Every structure is written in C-alpha cells, then in structure tokens.
N, C-alpha and C positions, 0 to 999 in steps of 0.2 A: 567553380567557386567564384563568387562575387563578394566584395566587402564594402560596406558603408561605414566610413570612419566618422565618428561624431566629435565635433568640438563641443565645448561646454554650452555655448549659446543655444543651439537647438534643443538640447536636453532641458535646459532651464526654461526655455520658451514653452515647451510641451508641458512641463511640470506646473508652471505658474498658471497656464491656461486650463489645467485639469484634464490634460489629454495624454497622460502617460499610458493609459489603456490603449489609446489609438496607436502609440508608438509600438506597443507590444503586438497589436494586431498587424501592423505593417511588417514587423519582423516575422510573424507567422506566415505572411504571404511572400516573403523574400527568400529567394533561393541563394542564401549565403549567410554572412555573419554581420552583425552590428558590433563594431569595435570601438572602445574608448581606450586611449593611452593612459599610462600611469599619471601623467601630468594633468590630463582632463579629469581623471578620477579624483585627484586632489581638489580640483575646483568644484566638482559637483557632489562629492560625497565627503571626503576627509575633512576639509576645512569647514564646510557648512554644518557638519555634525557637532561642532564646538560652538556654534552660534545659535542660541535658542530661536531666534527669528526664522532661521532657515533649516532648522533641524528636521522638521517633518518632511520637507521636500527631499532632503538628503537621504532620509530613511526610505522614502518611496523609490528613489533612484537605486539605492543599495539593494532593494528588493528585486529590481530588474536585473541587477548584476548577479544576485544569488540564484535567480531562476534561469540564467543563461540567455535572457533576452539581449542584454549587453554582455560583451566579453572583452577580455584583455588581450593584448597582442600575443601573450604566451600561448593562447589557444591556437595560434598559427605558428607556434614554435619560433617566434621572433623575440630575441633577447632585448630587454629594455635598454641595455647599454648601447646597443646599435642605434636605437631611436634617440637616446640622449646625445650621442656623439653627432649624429646628423642634425639634430635640432640645434645644437650649439653652432654648427657650421652655417646653417641657413639663417639663424638669428643674427649671427655676426655680419652676414652679407646684407640682410634686409635692414638692419638697424644702423647701417652706414650709408643709407640712401639720401636721407633728408636731414638738414640741419637748420637750426635757428640761433642766430647770434653766436655762431662758432661752436654750438653744442649739438651733437647728434641726437636725433629724436627716435626713441624706440617705437617702432610701428607694428611689431609683432610680439605677442606674449609667448610664454613657454608652452601653454596649452595649444595655441594655434600652430606654433612651429612644430610641435610634436606630431600633430596631425599630418603636416606636410612631410615630415621625416618618415612616418609610417607609410604614407602613400608612395613615397619614393622607393622605399624598400620593397613594397608589394609589387610595384611596377617592374622592378628589377627581377622579381620572381615570376613575372608574367601573370600576376593575379589582378584581374579587373577590379578597379576600385574608384570610389568617388567620396569626396569629403562633404559632410553636412556642416555648413558653417553660415552663420548669420552676419558676421562682422564684414562690413564692406571693404575695409582697408586690405585685408588679406586677399580677397577676390580681385580687387583692383590691381594689386601687385602682380598677379598672374595674368590678368586679362587686359588691363589698360594702364600700365605703370606710368605712362606719360601724364596721367591725371592725378598722380599722387601729390604733386606739389600743391595744386589748387585745393584738393580735399583737406590736406593737413593744414594748409594756411587758413582755410575757412574755419576749421575746427579750433585752431589756436588763436584765431583773430589776430594773426601777425604774419609778416612775410617770412617765408622759409626758402631755403635753397635746396635744389635737388641735384644730386650727382649720381645719376643712374648708370650702373654698370653691372655686368654679370646677370643681366635680366633673363638670360636663357635658363637660369637655375629655377625659375618659377613658371616657365611657359607650359609645362605638361600636366599641370594639376587640373582636376575636374571638380566642380562644386555644385552643391544643391542647397537651397535654403529651407528653413522650416515651412515657409509658405508653399513651396512646391511639394514638400512631403505631405502637407495637409491636403493639397489639391489631389494628389495621388490617392490618399486615404478616402477622400470624398468619392472619387471615381470608382473605387473598389467597394464602396458601401460600408466603410469602416468607421465613419464619424460618430455613429450612434445618435445623430440628431437629424430631424426631418424638417421639411418645409422649404419654401422658396428662398428664404434668407439664410439657410444653413451654410452654404458655401461661402457667401459673402461674409457672414459673421466670423467664420473660422479663419478666413484669410486675413481679415482686418485684425483679428485677435493676435495673429503672429506678428503683424506689423507693429502693433502697439506694445508688444513685449520684446522687441529687439531685432526682428528680421529687417534687414535693410532692403525693403521692397518699396517701390513707388506706388502711388495711387493708380497711375496709368498701367503698371504691370498687373495690379490686382484686377483692374477692369478687363484686361486682355485675358486673364485666366478665367474670369467669369464668362466671357464670350465663348471660350472653348468648351464650356459645359454642354 
C-alpha cells in the first residue's frame, strides 16, 4: 500500500489547467490511494460549491471523489479526529516560528497541516506516503527551515524574526509538486497531448498556476526527457 496525500494546491492546479483527467489516469497507474483530508475537501469542494465562479471546478473534483479517484482518510480507517488533533499540534508549533513586530505569523494553513498530520499517522502505521503540495513554505519548513526568515521577510516586505525550535517535528515528510506529477504523467504517456512542446507547455502551466518551481528546475526536467 502506498498513499499520495493531496493538498488543495495541486488539485486546483490540475483543475485550472484542464488536467483532472490526467490526475485520474495517474491514479489508475498508481498502486495505492490518492487521499484528501476533510480540511482539503473543504477547500476544493465544500467552500467553492457556494461560489459561482468556482462551482464548476468544485463539481469536477467532487466527481473524482464520487468515483473513488480521490478518497478520504476513512477509506484507510483513520478517524478524522486523530488528524484534527495532530493538525492543531503541528500548526501551533509551526505558527510560533516567525514573528513581525511582536506578532506571530501564521505560516501553515489548516489544509496543509492536515496533510502533514495524515502523513505522520500513516508513517506510524508503516504505510509509505508522500504529500503532493505546491506551496513553498511548507516544503521549506521540512527541508530548509533556516531559509524561512528570508522567504517570509521577502513576502511581507518587512523584517521578521525567526525563533526556530522543535524542527525535528517536520524533518520526515516527503513532498512532490504538481510539476513532478505532470512530468511523471508525460513519461507514462498520459498527457493526451503530442509534439515537441507538450512537456514544456505542461510544466510551465503548473508553474503559472501555483507550483513553486523555478525556471531552472523546469529546464532540468526537460533535459531528463
């Protein structure tokens, strides 16, 4: 059993780029489950269903949930209360790392943290898992937390203070972005588009719809083809 946990970002990225069918094809080629937490479901289905501008996208994602392409943690017999409890614990730690003018800055959202919480629970159960997430801050927190101060300072255009502790809480998570998922889909012949520009176009599409990938990283992926 393998599990790919989806944050809202990659699902929205695939949806906006008209590639939810590619996501379904990836699932059919994956020996495991594609899981979204209840918090992520709220972000990609429940809330958007009440906003006319986003309603169609939400219905398309709901269709994937109805078909079993996406599943909830209950399909793994994991109680949502376990995820909520761990999410609150991790969010409390992460959101007390960086401050500006004496005020703590929230750097993780409920959806993102719920993905970390589910990953932690799956790891405890010896279930191999990886988190699909496009947001850079969450990945930096786990991979290069020392860079958080500069990233958030640049984002807010003001000086911030970092008080990093308990970093080990975030060391063991594994991540993948929409960009890498699209690359995998291309290599498996699942993109449904042809031509020399197909890979490049798909990779750039993920970047311009929210994946925190650099131009240099895209060029490296193109060279791997």
